[in-house]
C-alpha positions as CSV (number, residue, x, y, z in Angstrom):
1,M,31.2,56.7,59.2
2,D,30.6,57.2,62.9
3,F,27.1,58.4,63.8
4,A,27.8,58.6,67.6
5,F,28.5,61.7,69.5
6,T,31.8,61.9,71.4
7,P,32.0,61.4,75.2
8,G,32.6,65.2,75.6
9,Q,29.5,66.0,73.5
10,E,27.4,63.5,75.5
11,A,28.7,65.1,78.8
12,F,27.6,68.5,77.5
13,R,24.1,67.0,76.7
14,A,23.9,65.8,80.3
15,E,24.9,69.3,81.5
16,V,22.1,70.8,79.4
17,R,19.6,68.3,80.7
18,A,20.6,69.1,84.3
19,F,20.0,72.8,83.7
20,I,16.6,72.2,82.2
21,K,15.6,70.1,85.2
22,E,16.7,72.9,87.4
23,V,14.8,75.7,85.7
24,L,11.5,74.0,84.7
25,P,8.7,72.8,87.0
26,P,8.8,69.0,87.5
27,D,5.4,68.5,85.7
28,W,6.3,70.7,82.7
29,R,4.8,69.7,79.4
30,G,5.4,73.0,77.7
31,I,3.3,76.0,76.8
32,Y,0.4,75.8,74.4
33,P,1.4,76.1,70.8
34,D,2.4,79.6,69.7
35,T,1.6,81.3,73.0
36,Y,5.2,82.4,73.4
37,F,4.3,86.1,73.2
38,H,1.2,86.1,75.5
39,D,1.5,88.0,78.8
40,E,1.2,84.8,80.9
41,N,4.3,83.3,79.3
42,W,6.4,86.3,78.2
43,E,8.1,87.2,81.5
44,F,9.0,83.6,82.2
45,I,10.4,83.1,78.7
46,R,12.5,86.2,78.9
47,G,13.9,85.1,82.3
48,L,14.9,81.7,80.9
49,S,16.7,83.4,77.9
50,K,18.6,85.6,80.3
51,K,19.7,82.5,82.3
52,M,20.9,80.7,79.2
53,A,22.6,83.9,78.0
54,Q,24.6,84.0,81.2
55,R,25.9,80.5,80.5
56,G,26.8,81.6,76.9
57,W,24.4,79.0,75.5
58,L,22.4,81.2,73.2
59,T,25.3,81.7,70.8
60,M,27.8,79.1,72.0
61,H,29.3,78.4,68.6
62,W,29.8,82.1,67.7
63,P,33.3,83.6,67.8
64,V,34.2,84.8,71.3
65,Q,34.8,88.4,70.1
66,Y,31.1,88.6,69.2
67,G,29.8,87.3,72.5
68,G,29.9,83.6,71.6
69,G,31.3,80.7,73.6
70,G,33.6,79.4,70.9
71,R,31.9,75.9,71.1
72,S,31.4,73.7,68.2
73,V,28.4,73.7,65.9
74,L,27.6,70.1,66.9
75,E,27.4,71.2,70.6
76,Q,24.9,73.9,69.4
77,L,23.0,71.2,67.7
78,I,22.9,69.1,70.9
79,Y,21.7,72.2,72.8
80,N,18.9,72.9,70.2
81,E,17.8,69.2,70.3
82,E,17.5,69.1,74.1
83,M,15.7,72.4,74.3
84,A,13.2,71.3,71.8
85,Y,12.6,67.9,73.2
86,W,12.0,69.3,76.7
87,R,9.8,72.1,75.2
88,V,11.9,74.9,76.7
89,P,10.4,78.0,75.1
90,T,13.2,80.0,73.4
91,R,11.2,81.7,70.6
92,D,12.0,85.2,71.8
93,V,15.7,84.8,70.8
94,S,15.7,82.3,68.0
95,T,15.3,84.7,65.1
96,G,18.4,86.6,66.4
97,T,20.5,83.6,67.2
98,H,19.6,81.3,64.3
99,M,19.1,83.9,61.5
100,V,20.3,87.4,62.2
101,G,23.6,86.6,63.9
102,P,24.9,84.1,61.3
103,T,23.8,86.4,58.5
104,L,25.7,89.3,60.0
105,M,28.8,87.2,60.4
106,L,28.7,86.5,56.6
107,Y,27.5,89.9,55.3
108,G,27.4,92.4,58.1
109,S,29.8,95.4,58.5
110,E,32.2,95.4,61.4
111,E,30.0,98.2,63.0
112,Q,26.9,96.0,62.7
113,K,28.7,93.1,64.2
114,R,29.9,95.1,67.2
115,E,26.4,96.6,67.8
116,F,24.1,93.7,67.3
117,L,25.9,90.4,67.9
118,P,26.8,90.9,71.6
119,A,23.2,92.2,72.2
120,I,21.8,89.1,70.6
121,A,24.1,86.9,72.6
122,N,23.1,88.5,75.9
123,A,19.3,88.3,75.1
124,E,19.1,92.1,75.2
125,I,17.2,92.5,71.9
126,V,14.4,90.6,70.2
127,F,14.2,90.3,66.4
128,C,11.3,89.6,64.2
129,Q,11.5,88.7,60.5
130,G,10.0,91.1,57.9
131,F,10.1,88.9,54.8
132,S,6.6,87.8,53.7
133,E,4.1,90.3,52.3
134,P,0.4,90.0,51.5
135,G,1.3,89.4,47.8
136,A,4.7,87.7,48.4
137,G,4.8,84.6,50.5
138,S,6.3,81.5,48.8
139,D,7.3,83.7,45.8
140,L,9.2,86.0,48.1
141,A,11.2,87.6,45.4
142,S,8.0,89.4,44.2
143,L,8.0,91.5,47.3
144,Q,7.0,95.2,46.8
145,T,7.9,97.0,50.1
146,R,10.1,99.9,48.9
147,A,13.2,101.5,50.4
148,V,14.1,104.9,48.8
149,E,17.4,106.7,49.6
150,D,17.0,110.1,51.4
151,G,20.2,111.6,52.7
152,D,21.7,109.3,55.3
153,D,18.6,107.1,55.5
154,Y,16.3,104.9,53.5
155,V,12.6,105.6,53.7
156,I,10.5,102.4,53.9
157,S,7.0,102.1,52.6
158,G,4.8,99.0,52.4
159,S,3.7,96.1,54.6
160,K,4.8,92.7,55.9
161,I,2.6,89.9,57.0
162,W,2.7,86.8,59.2
163,T,5.4,88.5,61.2
164,S,5.9,86.3,64.3
165,G,6.2,88.3,67.5
166,A,6.5,91.7,65.9
167,H,4.5,93.2,68.8
168,R,7.2,92.1,71.2
169,A,10.3,92.7,68.9
170,T,12.8,95.5,69.4
171,H,14.2,95.1,65.9
172,C,13.3,93.6,62.5
173,I,15.4,91.9,59.8
174,L,13.8,93.4,56.8
175,L,13.8,92.8,53.0
176,T,12.8,95.7,50.7
177,R,13.0,96.5,47.0
178,T,15.6,99.2,46.3
179,N,15.6,98.9,42.5
180,P,12.1,98.4,41.0
181,D,13.5,98.2,37.5
182,A,15.8,95.2,38.2
183,P,14.7,91.6,37.7
184,K,12.8,90.4,40.7
185,H,15.6,88.4,42.4
186,R,17.8,91.5,42.1
187,G,17.1,95.0,43.3
188,I,16.3,93.7,46.8
189,S,18.1,94.9,49.9
190,M,18.3,93.8,53.5
191,F,18.0,96.1,56.5
192,L,18.0,95.9,60.3
193,A,15.2,98.2,61.4
194,D,14.4,99.5,64.9
195,M,10.8,98.7,65.6
196,C,10.4,101.9,67.7
197,V,11.0,104.4,64.9
198,P,8.0,106.5,63.8
199,G,6.1,105.2,60.8
200,I,5.9,101.5,61.9
201,T,2.5,100.1,63.0
202,V,1.9,96.6,64.2
203,K,-1.5,95.0,63.9
204,P,-2.3,91.6,65.4
205,I,-3.5,88.5,63.5
206,L,-5.3,86.0,65.6
207,N,-5.3,82.3,64.6
208,P,-8.5,80.2,64.9
209,L,-7.6,79.4,68.5
210,G,-7.4,83.0,69.4
211,V,-3.6,83.0,69.7
212,H,-1.8,86.2,69.0
213,Y,1.5,85.0,67.4
214,F,1.4,86.6,63.9
215,N,1.1,90.3,62.9
216,Q,0.9,92.5,59.9
217,V,3.5,95.3,60.0
218,F,2.9,98.6,58.1
219,F,5.8,100.9,57.1
220,D,4.6,104.4,56.4
221,G,7.7,106.5,55.7
222,A,9.7,104.8,58.4
223,R,13.4,105.8,58.3
224,V,16.2,103.3,58.5
225,S,19.8,104.5,58.6
226,K,22.1,103.5,55.8
227,R,24.4,102.1,58.5
228,N,21.8,99.3,58.9
229,L,21.9,98.1,55.3
230,V,23.2,94.5,55.5
231,G,25.6,93.6,52.7
232,E,25.5,95.3,49.3
233,K,22.6,97.4,48.1
234,D,20.4,95.4,45.7
235,R,22.0,92.1,46.7
236,G,19.8,91.3,49.7
237,W,18.2,88.3,48.1
238,Y,21.4,86.4,48.2
239,A,21.9,87.2,51.9
240,A,18.3,86.2,52.5
241,A,18.8,82.9,50.8
242,T,21.6,82.1,53.3
243,T,19.4,83.3,56.2
244,L,16.7,80.9,55.2
245,D,19.2,78.1,55.1
246,F,20.1,78.8,58.7
247,E,16.4,78.9,59.6
248,R,15.8,75.4,58.1
249,S,18.8,73.6,59.3
250,G,17.9,72.7,62.9
251,V,17.2,69.4,64.5
252,A,14.5,70.9,66.8
253,R,11.5,69.8,64.8
254,F,12.5,66.1,64.9
255,A,13.1,66.4,68.7
256,I,9.6,67.8,69.1
257,N,8.2,65.1,67.0
258,R,10.0,62.4,69.1
259,R,8.5,63.9,72.3
260,D,5.0,64.0,70.8
261,L,5.3,60.4,69.6
262,E,6.3,59.3,73.1
263,E,3.3,61.0,74.5
264,L,1.0,59.3,72.0
265,A,2.5,56.0,72.9
266,E,1.8,56.7,76.6
267,L,-1.8,57.7,75.7
268,A,-2.2,54.4,73.8
269,R,-1.0,52.4,76.8
270,E,-3.3,54.3,79.2
271,T,-6.5,54.6,77.0
272,T,-8.9,51.6,77.0
273,R,-11.1,50.9,74.1
274,G,-13.2,47.7,74.0
275,D,-11.3,44.8,75.5
276,G,-8.0,46.5,76.3
277,P,-5.6,49.4,75.8
278,L,-5.1,51.1,72.4
279,S,-1.5,50.0,72.5
280,K,-2.7,46.4,71.8
281,S,-4.2,47.4,68.5
282,P,-2.0,46.4,65.5
283,L,-3.1,49.5,63.6
284,V,-2.0,51.8,66.4
285,R,1.3,50.0,67.0
286,H,2.2,49.9,63.3
287,R,1.4,53.6,62.7
288,L,3.4,54.7,65.8
289,A,6.3,52.5,64.6
290,D,6.1,53.9,61.0
291,L,6.1,57.5,62.3
292,S,8.9,56.8,64.7
293,I,11.1,55.3,62.0
294,A,10.5,58.2,59.6
295,N,11.3,60.7,62.4
296,A,14.5,58.8,63.3
297,A,15.6,59.0,59.6
298,G,14.8,62.7,59.5
299,T,16.9,63.2,62.6
300,L,19.9,61.7,60.8
301,V,19.3,64.2,57.9
302,A,19.3,67.1,60.5
303,Y,22.6,65.7,62.0
304,Q,24.1,65.7,58.5
305,V,23.1,69.4,58.1
306,G,24.8,70.1,61.5
307,W,27.9,68.3,60.4
308,M,28.1,70.2,57.2
309,Q,27.9,73.5,59.1
310,S,30.7,72.2,61.5
311,Q,32.8,71.7,58.4
312,G,32.3,75.3,57.3
313,K,29.8,74.5,54.6
314,V,26.4,76.2,54.0
315,P,23.7,73.6,53.6
316,N,21.1,74.3,51.0
317,K,19.3,71.4,49.5
318,E,20.1,69.4,52.7
319,A,18.4,72.0,54.8
320,S,15.3,71.9,52.6
321,V,15.2,68.1,53.0
322,S,15.3,68.5,56.8
323,K,12.6,71.2,56.8
324,L,10.4,69.2,54.5
325,M,10.6,66.0,56.4
326,G,10.3,67.5,59.8
327,S,7.2,69.6,59.1
328,E,5.3,66.9,57.2
329,I,6.1,64.2,59.8
330,A,4.7,66.6,62.4
331,Q,1.5,67.0,60.6
332,Q,1.2,63.2,60.3
333,V,1.9,62.7,64.0
334,H,-0.8,65.1,65.2
335,T,-3.3,63.9,62.7
336,F,-2.8,60.3,63.8
337,G,-3.0,61.4,67.5
338,V,-6.5,62.9,66.9
339,Q,-7.6,59.9,64.9
340,M,-6.4,57.5,67.7
341,M,-8.2,59.4,70.4
342,G,-11.4,59.9,68.4
343,M,-13.7,62.8,69.3
344,Y,-11.9,63.3,72.6
345,G,-8.8,64.4,70.7
346,L,-10.6,67.5,69.4
347,L,-11.7,68.8,72.8
348,D,-10.2,72.1,73.9
349,K,-8.6,72.9,77.2
350,G,-11.1,73.5,79.9
351,S,-13.0,70.3,79.1
352,P,-12.6,67.6,81.8
353,W,-12.4,65.1,78.9
354,A,-9.8,66.9,76.9
355,V,-6.7,64.9,75.9
356,L,-3.5,66.2,77.5
357,E,-5.5,69.1,78.8
358,G,-6.4,70.1,75.3
359,R,-2.8,70.2,74.0
360,L,-3.5,67.5,71.4
361,A,-6.3,69.5,69.8
362,W,-4.1,72.7,69.8
363,E,-1.1,70.8,68.3
364,W,-3.3,69.3,65.6
365,A,-4.7,72.7,64.7
366,N,-1.3,74.3,64.8
367,A,0.3,71.6,62.6
368,F,-1.5,72.8,59.5
369,S,0.8,75.8,59.3
370,L,4.0,73.8,59.7
371,T,4.2,73.0,55.9
372,I,3.7,76.7,55.1
373,R,5.9,78.5,57.6
374,A,9.6,79.2,56.7
375,G,8.8,78.1,53.1
376,T,6.1,75.8,51.9
377,S,6.7,72.1,51.2
378,E,6.3,72.9,47.5
379,V,9.1,75.4,47.7
380,Q,11.3,72.9,49.5
381,R,10.7,70.3,46.8
382,N,11.6,72.7,44.1
383,I,14.9,73.5,45.9
384,I,15.6,69.8,46.2
385,A,14.8,69.2,42.6
386,T,16.7,72.1,41.1
387,R,19.7,72.5,43.4
388,G,19.9,68.9,44.6
389,L,19.0,66.8,41.6
390,G,19.8,69.3,38.9
391,L,16.4,69.1,37.3
392,P,15.4,71.8,34.9
393,R,13.0,74.6,36.1
394,E,10.6,74.1,33.2
């Protein structure tokens, strides 16, 4: 087995790095966690997405007829890895490119593909994900938002929660219950909803750091055309399961972890405690080594997922292993960073003694959500156990 990328793939990696160097300030360390949708960042992020769309990079492995570049899945993986490592903010387009687009290719009508896929590829529309509800998070199949047929439309009633970027989104990929009498994994349908139609209200949810990233979205008789039903009626759960696999299959988290570990190693070399720098402490050195080894192993898992997709396979348990490892290692990295820097590690931006201008404290606080978002660690372990190891559910 050859774990190396080809010379052509490495040349493409160099091309991506050159572009990043061109469009980002020389001292760029990234935006603060989850502030993608804040006013001070939004215009810059949208501008970057347009530049990447002009190069065909947002959807480079999509078929050409849908606005893609016809490149390989592994080149897309390289692109995702570099963007994440250099902290290029692409959150405005990721739901469309990583989730909505691939799902439409598998389940969408030809009309939906013609309407939405080129718009996603050109960064013209922004999608949010309307899956979780106040009473249906990890147990997503218990969702209660209703869609009732009425002429040429479905009328949507209910609410979604933890909807990232809903206040900036033009459209929502939405799960609703269309058959309340069916078993909970059945009777669910998927729609593409225009966020501007009457009957949709978005209310902000601020995290403990005052960041507006999440929202609760209320549907009060909002009408969605039957043309925007994705796949078969009452079969949306199976389309959603594939959508979640696409969401969990990236290498980005391990690239982010690698950059964070490199910054911690730099801090350890520059920070003096007692007789010398923290980098001389065996405890610090061993912990950084352990985390780096774990993250390198996780990167290989993510590469495997990318390879499976390049072979036309849909990763399932493998994607859950990647998501589980990436998010749990991230929590360990940031917890160790705060422990290593002591009370200074908890200082917020604005303090002259804050570590990395307060980024370390923000990353640590943000990391608590990583094992909940996109499916909890417990859900991932259940998927690995049942679908990967064949263990019984009871």
